[in-house]
VMD Tcl script that draws the C-alpha trace (Angstrom):
set ca {
  {-16.28 40.25 2.93}
  {-15.93 37.43 0.37}
  {-12.53 38.72 -0.71}
  {-11.40 38.98 2.90}
  {-12.42 35.39 3.66}
  {-10.76 34.10 0.48}
  {-7.59 36.01 1.30}
  {-7.49 34.54 4.80}
  {-8.11 31.00 3.60}
  {-5.80 31.12 0.57}
  {-3.68 34.31 0.52}
  {-2.71 35.72 -2.87}
  {0.96 35.52 -1.92}
  {0.78 31.72 -2.28}
  {0.38 32.30 -6.00}
  {-1.83 30.94 -8.78}
  {0.30 27.83 -9.47}
  {-0.17 26.67 -5.88}
  {-3.90 27.33 -6.10}
  {-4.15 25.05 -9.15}
  {-2.11 22.41 -7.31}
  {-4.33 22.71 -4.23}
  {-7.50 22.40 -6.30}
  {-6.10 19.28 -7.98}
  {-5.18 17.79 -4.60}
  {-8.63 18.44 -3.17}
  {-10.63 16.88 -6.01}
  {-8.38 13.80 -6.25}
  {-8.57 13.38 -2.46}
  {-12.35 13.29 -2.70}
  {-12.13 10.63 -5.40}
  {-9.68 8.59 -3.34}
  {-11.92 8.91 -0.27}
  {-14.80 7.48 -2.28}
  {-12.59 4.51 -3.22}
  {-11.58 3.89 0.41}
  {-15.09 2.59 1.05}
  {-16.02 1.35 -2.42}
  {-12.91 -0.80 -3.05}
  {-13.33 -3.25 -0.15}
  {-17.12 -3.26 -0.66}
  {-16.64 -4.27 -4.29}
  {-14.32 -7.17 -3.45}
  {-16.71 -8.35 -0.72}
  {-19.57 -8.21 -3.22}
  {-17.66 -10.33 -5.74}
  {-16.42 -13.04 -3.33}
  {-17.02 -14.40 0.16}
  {-13.43 -15.63 0.50}
  {-11.99 -13.94 3.65}
  {-8.45 -14.05 2.28}
  {-9.37 -12.22 -0.92}
  {-11.39 -9.67 1.03}
  {-8.44 -9.00 3.34}
  {-6.22 -8.48 0.30}
  {-8.22 -5.35 -0.55}
  {-6.89 -3.68 2.61}
  {-3.37 -5.06 2.19}
  {-3.15 -3.57 -1.29}
  {-3.58 -0.09 0.18}
  {-0.39 -0.42 2.27}
  {1.85 -2.65 0.16}
  {2.55 -0.44 -2.90}
  {4.17 2.42 -0.89}
  {6.58 -0.11 0.64}
  {7.38 -1.73 -2.71}
  {7.56 1.32 -4.96}
  {8.06 4.32 -2.66}
  {11.84 4.56 -3.10}
  {11.63 4.20 -6.88}
  {8.95 6.89 -6.98}
  {11.34 9.18 -5.11}
  {14.09 8.57 -7.68}
  {11.79 9.38 -10.60}
  {10.51 12.58 -9.01}
  {14.09 13.83 -8.52}
  {15.13 12.92 -12.07}
  {12.24 14.02 -14.24}
  {9.66 16.74 -14.71}
  {7.62 16.43 -11.54}
  {4.41 17.86 -12.94}
  {4.57 15.36 -15.81}
  {4.95 12.45 -13.37}
  {1.82 13.54 -11.52}
  {-0.03 13.85 -14.83}
  {1.06 10.36 -15.94}
  {0.36 8.79 -12.54}
  {-3.15 10.18 -12.22}
  {-3.83 9.74 -15.93}
  {-2.97 6.04 -15.55}
  {-5.49 5.79 -12.73}
  {-8.20 7.21 -14.99}
  {-7.43 4.52 -17.59}
  {-7.55 1.70 -15.01}
  {-10.83 3.06 -13.63}
  {-12.31 3.22 -17.14}
  {-11.46 -0.45 -17.70}
  {-12.97 -1.36 -14.32}
  {-16.16 0.53 -15.12}
  {-16.48 -1.20 -18.51}
  {-16.03 -4.64 -16.94}
  {-18.49 -3.86 -14.15}
  {-21.08 -2.55 -16.58}
  {-20.86 -5.81 -18.54}
  {-20.73 -8.09 -15.45}
  {-17.28 -9.38 -16.45}
  {-15.24 -8.18 -13.47}
  {-14.09 -10.96 -11.11}
  {-12.77 -10.63 -7.56}
  {-9.23 -11.32 -8.81}
  {-9.65 -8.68 -11.51}
  {-10.90 -6.18 -8.95}
  {-7.87 -6.84 -6.73}
  {-5.51 -6.39 -9.68}
  {-7.20 -3.10 -10.53}
  {-7.03 -1.88 -6.92}
  {-3.34 -2.77 -6.79}
  {-2.65 -0.86 -10.02}
  {-4.58 2.15 -8.72}
  {-2.65 2.14 -5.44}
  {0.69 1.79 -7.27}
  {-0.01 4.72 -9.60}
  {-1.13 6.74 -6.59}
  {2.28 6.16 -4.92}
  {4.05 7.86 -7.83}
  {1.52 10.69 -8.11}
  {1.38 11.41 -4.38}
  {5.12 11.15 -3.69}
  {5.89 13.50 -6.55}
  {2.98 15.79 -5.75}
  {4.37 16.35 -2.26}
  {7.55 17.80 -3.80}
  {5.69 20.48 -5.77}
  {4.62 22.65 -2.83}
  {8.15 23.73 -1.77}
  {8.86 24.55 -5.44}
  {5.87 26.88 -5.63}
  {5.64 28.45 -2.16}
  {8.10 30.55 -0.19}
  {9.78 28.75 2.72}
  {8.02 30.98 5.28}
  {4.61 30.03 3.84}
  {5.13 26.25 3.78}
  {3.27 25.73 7.07}
  {0.20 27.55 5.72}
  {0.35 25.79 2.34}
  {0.70 22.35 3.92}
  {-2.15 23.11 6.31}
  {-4.40 23.77 3.32}
  {-3.24 20.52 1.69}
  {-3.89 18.55 4.88}
  {-7.32 20.16 5.22}
  {-8.34 18.73 1.85}
  {-7.03 15.28 2.76}
  {-8.82 15.32 6.10}
  {-12.20 16.66 5.04}
  {-12.49 15.09 1.59}
  {-10.46 11.88 1.76}
  {-11.28 10.83 5.33}
  {-14.51 12.58 6.27}
  {-16.65 13.14 3.17}
  {-15.33 10.56 0.69}
  {-16.02 7.21 2.44}
  {-19.72 7.81 3.19}
  {-20.24 9.12 -0.35}
  {-18.49 6.03 -1.70}
  {-20.66 3.72 0.39}
  {-23.84 5.53 -0.66}
  {-22.92 5.41 -4.36}
  {-22.04 1.73 -4.07}
  {-25.51 1.05 -2.63}
  {-27.00 2.60 -5.76}
  {-24.85 0.54 -8.11}
  {-21.36 -0.96 -8.24}
  {-20.31 1.28 -11.14}
  {-21.15 4.66 -9.64}
  {-18.39 5.18 -7.02}
  {-15.69 4.27 -9.53}
  {-17.26 6.48 -12.19}
  {-17.27 9.31 -9.65}
  {-13.63 8.66 -8.77}
  {-12.66 8.60 -12.46}
  {-14.32 11.99 -13.08}
  {-12.65 13.53 -10.02}
  {-9.18 12.16 -10.79}
  {-9.53 13.36 -14.40}
  {-10.45 16.81 -13.07}
  {-7.31 16.66 -10.91}
  {-5.23 15.91 -14.01}
  {-6.69 18.90 -15.85}
  {-6.09 21.19 -12.87}
  {-2.48 20.18 -12.27}
  {-1.84 20.63 -16.00}
  {-2.36 24.37 -15.33}
  {0.58 24.46 -12.90}
  {3.78 26.02 -14.17}
  {6.93 25.03 -12.27}
  {10.17 26.99 -11.97}
  {12.93 25.62 -14.18}
  {16.22 24.08 -13.11}
  {15.19 21.52 -10.45}
  {14.54 18.25 -12.27}
  {17.61 16.32 -13.45}
  {18.21 14.41 -16.63}
  {16.58 11.01 -16.77}
  {19.85 9.43 -17.96}
  {21.88 10.36 -14.87}
  {23.19 7.20 -13.18}
  {21.34 4.17 -11.87}
  {18.20 4.10 -9.76}
  {19.99 2.15 -7.01}
  {22.68 4.81 -6.79}
  {20.05 7.54 -6.48}
  {18.22 5.58 -3.78}
  {21.48 5.17 -1.85}
  {22.11 8.89 -2.20}
  {18.70 9.73 -0.72}
  {19.13 7.24 2.12}
  {22.68 8.46 2.85}
  {21.57 12.10 2.96}
  {18.75 11.22 5.36}
  {21.10 9.26 7.63}
  {23.72 12.04 7.66}
  {21.25 14.85 8.41}
  {20.61 14.67 12.19}
  {17.26 16.48 12.17}
  {15.66 14.68 9.22}
  {17.07 11.34 10.39}
  {15.50 11.83 13.81}
  {12.22 12.95 12.24}
  {12.01 9.79 10.10}
  {12.88 7.59 13.09}
  {10.21 9.36 15.15}
  {7.60 8.74 12.47}
  {8.66 5.08 12.14}
  {8.58 4.41 15.89}
  {5.31 6.19 16.59}
  {3.65 4.48 13.62}
  {4.66 1.12 15.11}
  {2.85 2.01 18.34}
  {-0.05 3.65 16.49}
  {-0.38 0.71 14.09}
  {-0.43 -1.78 16.97}
  {-3.33 -0.04 18.67}
  {-5.35 0.98 15.61}
  {-5.02 -2.44 13.94}
  {-7.55 -3.82 16.45}
  {-9.72 -0.71 16.63}
  {-12.79 -2.49 15.27}
  {-12.51 -5.18 17.98}
  {-11.70 -2.56 20.62}
  {-14.82 -0.56 19.77}
  {-17.03 -3.65 19.95}
  {-15.50 -5.63 22.82}
  {-14.12 -2.87 25.03}
  {-16.52 0.02 24.40}
  {-19.62 -2.01 23.49}
  {-20.16 -0.11 20.22}
  {-21.76 -1.53 17.10}
  {-20.85 -0.67 13.50}
  {-22.51 2.74 13.74}
  {-20.59 3.55 16.91}
  {-17.34 2.48 15.31}
  {-18.02 4.80 12.39}
  {-18.74 7.57 14.88}
  {-15.23 7.18 16.34}
  {-13.74 7.91 12.94}
  {-16.09 10.83 12.39}
  {-15.29 12.35 15.79}
  {-11.58 12.07 15.03}
  {-12.05 13.80 11.67}
  {-14.04 16.61 13.31}
  {-11.16 17.04 15.74}
  {-8.90 17.36 12.71}
  {-11.12 20.18 11.45}
  {-10.55 21.98 14.74}
  {-6.81 21.50 14.28}
  {-7.17 22.97 10.79}
  {-8.91 26.06 12.08}
  {-6.43 26.62 14.90}
  {-3.20 25.69 13.12}
  {-2.21 29.24 12.17}
  {-3.07 30.51 15.65}
  {-1.07 27.71 17.28}
  {2.07 28.09 15.17}
  {2.02 31.87 15.66}
  {2.27 31.37 19.43}
  {4.08 28.04 19.89}
  {7.40 27.03 18.33}
  {7.30 24.07 15.95}
  {9.56 22.14 18.34}
  {7.10 22.53 21.20}
  {4.19 21.75 18.84}
  {5.88 18.42 18.12}
  {6.56 17.75 21.80}
  {2.98 18.50 22.82}
  {1.65 16.36 19.97}
  {3.63 13.30 21.03}
  {2.48 13.78 24.64}
  {-1.12 13.80 23.38}
  {-0.52 10.65 21.33}
  {1.02 8.84 24.32}
  {-1.85 9.83 26.61}
  {-4.37 8.80 23.95}
  {-3.12 5.21 23.98}
  {-2.93 5.04 27.78}
  {-6.43 6.46 28.35}
  {-7.98 4.16 25.75}
  {-6.17 1.20 27.30}
  {-7.64 2.00 30.72}
  {-11.21 3.00 29.85}
  {-14.25 0.96 28.91}
  {-16.54 3.97 28.50}
  {-17.40 5.37 25.06}
  {-18.08 8.71 26.77}
  {-14.44 8.86 27.77}
  {-13.17 7.50 24.44}
  {-15.08 9.95 22.22}
  {-13.36 13.12 23.54}
  {-10.02 11.30 23.35}
  {-10.59 10.53 19.67}
  {-11.59 14.15 19.09}
  {-8.37 15.49 20.63}
  {-6.31 12.84 18.84}
  {-7.82 13.91 15.51}
  {-6.74 17.50 16.13}
  {-3.25 16.32 17.10}
  {-2.91 14.08 14.03}
  {-3.62 17.01 11.70}
  {-1.27 19.41 13.50}
  {1.53 16.83 13.75}
  {1.20 15.77 10.10}
  {1.30 19.34 8.82}
  {4.24 20.25 11.04}
  {6.35 17.21 10.13}
  {5.84 17.80 6.39}
  {6.76 21.47 6.78}
  {9.89 20.70 8.79}
  {11.08 18.14 6.24}
  {10.42 20.40 3.27}
  {12.35 23.26 4.86}
  {15.38 21.09 5.59}
  {15.70 19.02 2.39}
  {17.33 20.45 -0.78}
  {15.01 20.71 -3.76}
  {16.91 18.10 -5.79}
  {16.47 15.53 -2.98}
  {12.84 16.22 -2.04}
  {11.46 13.18 -3.85}
  {13.91 10.63 -2.47}
  {13.84 11.88 1.11}
  {10.04 12.04 0.96}
  {10.03 8.41 -0.19}
  {12.28 7.41 2.73}
  {9.74 9.08 5.00}
  {6.95 7.13 3.28}
  {8.78 3.86 3.97}
  {8.97 4.90 7.63}
  {5.24 5.62 7.73}
  {4.01 2.41 6.12}
  {6.79 0.22 7.50}
  {5.80 1.31 10.99}
  {2.12 0.61 10.30}
  {2.82 -2.89 8.96}
  {5.13 -3.81 11.86}
  {2.73 -2.33 14.39}
  {-0.26 -4.15 12.93}
  {1.56 -7.47 13.31}
  {2.38 -6.67 16.94}
  {-1.17 -5.56 17.62}
  {-2.69 -8.75 16.30}
  {-0.36 -10.95 18.36}
  {-0.87 -8.94 21.56}
  {-4.64 -8.93 21.20}
  {-4.71 -12.67 20.52}
  {-2.74 -13.58 23.64}
  {-3.58 -10.83 26.16}
  {-6.83 -9.22 25.06}
  {-7.91 -6.25 22.99}
  {-6.58 -3.66 25.46}
  {-3.02 -5.06 25.30}
  {-2.04 -3.28 22.04}
  {-3.09 0.03 23.59}
  {-0.97 -0.60 26.70}
  {1.93 -1.51 24.42}
  {1.38 1.66 22.39}
  {1.10 3.91 25.44}
  {4.10 2.54 27.34}
  {6.23 2.28 24.20}
  {5.35 5.84 23.16}
  {6.23 7.14 26.63}
  {9.65 5.47 26.55}
  {10.47 6.76 23.08}
  {9.17 10.23 23.91}
  {11.62 10.50 26.82}
  {14.45 9.34 24.55}
  {13.55 11.75 21.74}
  {12.60 14.75 23.89}
  {15.89 16.72 23.55}
  {15.99 16.17 19.79}
  {12.54 17.50 18.91}
  {13.36 21.21 19.06}
  {16.48 20.59 16.95}
  {14.32 18.89 14.34}
  {11.92 21.79 14.12}
  {14.56 24.50 13.89}
  {16.91 22.79 11.47}
  {17.93 24.95 8.53}
}
mol new
graphics top color blue
foreach p $ca { graphics top sphere $p radius 0.5 }
foreach p [lrange $ca 0 end-1] q [lrange $ca 1 end] { graphics top cylinder $p $q radius 0.2 }
display resetview
């Protein structure tokens, strides 16, 4: 029975190298989930300056925008496994310095912000390059399954388990969450060191300029109709998503009447929905084409914003968050799989980085819109903007979605 379960969860055909990569991804995701809660808590404990506290959140989104394209160039030029090792190894060193300063009461708020920025920057390089390893290790037909397992680790460990563990460890002592993260990231380094990649993909580090390589990745994305449309879809729907979710704390309190515990419950319910999406992903993709999976997902996202804009009842909102969590997992896994199938191996890093710019650029733009709308027209306004905007873009993109999913 144990063998049967293991084979269903992680079939042998995926290979040992992918299993080592998956194990590394899971343990580092748990460490990063711990830091999601512990980082802002640490800054808030070291200062009561609202600007400095807000910088802790900004530093999570800024590095992908600043360094994402360069990370893509490096991953297409050099040994990808080595980049992941260096990126995560650098994080272990930064965490060790943080722990030493915390243990001796010498860490300031500014120092903590610098450390968090360095950690987030190193993570950009490790994560962007790590995303290019799966299509090197797994057959094209198994990419959906492999990415589903990767997304499962991110969802359960980074989003669901990590933050409460980080908060609990921080309550025990400031050092403990960062010590835990350091141990987990170090374990991830040791695990990915076991991965052996096929030869012949990485290029020489002396080939041309970084700007030329960036232009090449951007030009390929623009010329490829399916991948171009996929990146634009992600950008547009992250603008609408970012607008609504940027005021989620205020929405939960002012619109739904929920306190801090209730707000946390919204996130938990969404993550549990993601677990349902994890369990059903294979069943769904065996019966529904990827194009229709994407269409249905964007319908769900549009309806999510509209229902939340209209309701004031937490009993209505909770099921909506549950369904949205399932959709977010299914959509994320499908979009990664579609992109990996379409992009040549030598361009995986750069095109992935263009996608990353779309993700975080959309979130930043949407957050700015959300704050302005909520300030002038109330906390429900960003959700109306997100719902109506998503509906308009969905109609415009509808014919293209099946072409995206079936692109060779």
